[in-house]
C-alpha positions as CSV (number, residue, x, y, z in Angstrom):
1,M,71.0,159.7,81.7
2,G,68.7,158.8,84.5
3,C,67.9,155.4,85.7
4,Y,65.7,153.1,83.7
5,S,65.6,149.4,84.2
6,I,63.2,146.6,83.3
7,V,63.0,142.9,83.9
8,N,60.8,140.2,82.5
9,L,60.6,137.2,84.7
10,P,59.2,134.1,83.1
11,W,56.7,132.0,85.0
12,D,58.1,128.8,86.4
13,E,57.7,126.1,83.8
14,N,57.3,123.4,86.5
15,A,54.4,125.1,88.3
16,G,50.8,124.0,87.7
17,D,48.9,122.2,85.1
18,E,50.3,122.9,81.6
19,K,46.8,123.2,80.1
20,R,45.7,125.9,82.7
21,K,49.0,127.7,83.3
22,P,48.9,131.2,82.0
23,E,51.8,132.9,80.2
24,V,53.1,135.3,82.9
25,F,55.7,138.0,82.6
26,I,56.4,140.1,85.8
27,T,57.8,143.5,84.8
28,G,59.3,146.3,86.8
29,A,60.7,149.7,85.9
30,S,61.9,152.9,87.3
31,V,62.7,156.2,85.8
32,R,64.4,159.3,87.1
33,G,61.7,162.1,87.0
34,P,62.0,165.4,85.4
35,R,62.6,167.2,88.7
36,H,65.4,164.9,89.6
37,S,67.0,165.2,86.2
38,K,66.8,169.0,86.4
39,D,68.2,169.2,90.0
40,G,70.8,166.6,89.2
41,T,69.6,164.3,92.1
42,P,69.6,160.6,91.5
43,C,66.7,158.3,90.9
44,Q,65.2,157.5,94.3
45,D,63.4,154.4,93.2
46,A,64.5,150.8,93.9
47,W,63.1,147.5,93.0
48,A,64.2,143.9,93.2
49,S,63.1,140.4,92.5
50,F,63.9,137.2,94.3
51,P,63.0,133.7,93.1
52,V,61.1,131.5,95.6
53,H,62.4,128.1,96.3
54,G,59.7,125.6,94.8
55,G,58.5,128.2,92.4
56,G,57.2,131.9,92.3
57,W,58.7,135.3,92.8
58,V,59.1,138.0,95.4
59,L,59.0,141.4,93.9
60,T,59.8,144.6,95.8
61,V,59.4,148.2,94.9
62,A,60.1,151.4,96.9
63,D,60.1,155.0,96.2
64,G,62.3,157.2,98.4
65,L,60.5,160.4,99.4
66,S,62.4,163.3,97.8
67,S,62.1,165.3,101.0
68,A,64.3,162.6,102.8
69,A,68.0,163.3,102.8
70,H,68.8,159.5,102.3
71,A,65.8,158.5,100.3
72,E,67.8,156.6,97.7
73,E,69.5,154.4,100.4
74,G,66.2,154.0,102.3
75,A,64.5,152.7,99.3
76,A,67.4,150.3,98.4
77,D,67.4,148.9,101.9
78,A,63.6,148.5,101.9
79,V,63.6,146.4,98.7
80,S,66.6,144.3,99.5
81,I,65.9,143.6,103.2
82,S,62.2,143.0,102.7
83,G,62.6,140.8,99.6
84,E,65.4,138.7,101.0
85,T,63.6,138.3,104.3
86,L,60.5,137.1,102.6
87,A,62.2,134.8,100.2
88,S,64.2,133.2,103.0
89,A,61.2,132.7,105.2
90,L,59.2,131.1,102.4
91,S,61.9,128.5,102.0
92,Q,61.9,127.7,105.7
93,K,58.1,128.0,106.4
94,R,56.2,126.6,103.4
95,D,53.0,126.3,105.2
96,A,53.0,129.7,107.0
97,D,50.3,132.3,106.3
98,R,51.6,134.5,103.4
99,S,50.3,137.7,104.8
100,D,52.0,137.1,108.1
101,L,55.3,136.4,106.3
102,I,54.9,139.7,104.3
103,H,54.2,141.6,107.5
104,E,57.3,140.3,109.2
105,A,59.5,141.1,106.1
106,V,58.2,144.7,106.1
107,R,58.7,144.9,109.9
108,T,62.3,143.5,109.5
109,A,63.2,146.0,106.8
110,R,61.6,148.9,108.8
111,E,63.6,148.0,111.9
112,A,66.9,147.7,109.9
113,I,66.3,151.1,108.3
114,I,65.6,152.8,111.6
115,S,68.6,151.2,113.2
116,R,70.8,152.4,110.3
117,A,69.5,155.8,110.7
118,R,70.0,156.0,114.4
119,S,73.5,154.5,114.2
120,G,74.4,157.3,111.9
121,G,72.9,160.0,114.2
122,E,70.0,160.7,111.8
123,R,66.2,160.6,112.3
124,P,64.5,157.6,110.6
125,L,62.5,160.0,108.4
126,A,65.9,160.9,106.6
127,Y,65.5,157.4,105.1
128,A,61.8,157.5,104.2
129,S,60.4,155.5,101.4
130,T,57.3,153.9,100.3
131,L,57.2,150.1,99.9
132,I,55.3,147.4,97.9
133,I,56.1,143.8,98.5
134,L,54.5,141.2,96.3
135,L,54.5,137.4,96.4
136,F,53.5,135.6,93.2
137,E,53.3,131.9,93.6
138,D,50.9,129.1,92.4
139,G,49.1,131.7,90.3
140,Q,48.1,133.7,93.4
141,V,49.3,137.3,94.4
142,T,49.7,138.4,98.1
143,L,51.0,141.8,98.8
144,G,51.9,144.5,101.3
145,H,51.6,148.2,100.3
146,I,52.7,151.3,102.1
147,G,52.4,154.6,100.2
148,D,51.4,155.9,96.8
149,G,52.7,153.2,94.4
150,I,50.3,150.9,92.4
151,V,50.2,147.3,91.6
152,A,48.3,146.2,88.4
153,G,47.9,143.1,86.5
154,V,46.9,142.4,82.9
155,G,45.1,139.2,81.9
156,E,42.7,138.0,79.2
157,E,39.9,140.0,80.5
158,G,42.0,143.3,80.5
159,S,43.8,145.1,83.3
160,I,43.1,145.2,87.0
161,I,44.4,147.3,89.8
162,L,45.5,144.8,92.6
163,S,46.5,147.6,95.0
164,A,45.7,151.2,94.4
165,P,48.0,154.1,95.6
166,E,47.2,155.6,99.0
167,A,46.4,159.3,98.8
168,G,47.8,161.5,101.5
169,E,45.8,164.3,103.1
170,Y,47.7,166.9,101.0
171,A,49.1,166.9,97.5
172,N,52.5,165.3,97.2
173,E,52.2,163.6,100.6
174,T,52.3,159.7,101.2
175,A,52.7,157.2,103.8
176,C,56.2,155.8,104.4
177,L,57.8,152.7,105.9
178,V,59.5,154.4,108.9
179,Q,56.7,156.4,110.2
180,D,55.2,155.3,113.5
181,D,51.8,154.3,112.2
182,W,53.2,152.2,109.3
183,E,50.8,149.2,110.0
184,D,47.8,151.4,109.4
185,H,48.6,151.8,105.8
């Protein structure tokens, strides 16, 4: 009934000093909300994980905007294209700035979604979704975030918000990957 999935990705045993290495589990989940269950619409969330050559993980999460006709497809494309792009770039450009690689992965996903929409005679907003892309390597987190999702971590000192949701001007409004000013979010 609805979609729910979860994954625990163990920390790379070959990474870092054994005495200092934290026990790390990276978890993701998505649940079809009550409105979607009532309306019979599918879960419009998507997420994926990609191992990084040499250790680490790329995680991507997207929430298709319920007002978008193809939100589920937009979210699926956002997570797969951005995650694959970043994981591939990391294996080829080990010394590159991580923020630049994330920005390029987001741009690549955005352009592919816009191209898909236009080739189908649709407006890009028909595939609107949020996107979070996170790189975890060498005990460090680098991320990109467009929209109202949240990234949190839990450690020995408790929980911490790594990236808070961006609130829109109005209730139930958020930024999305295909909007013109996506780089401002």
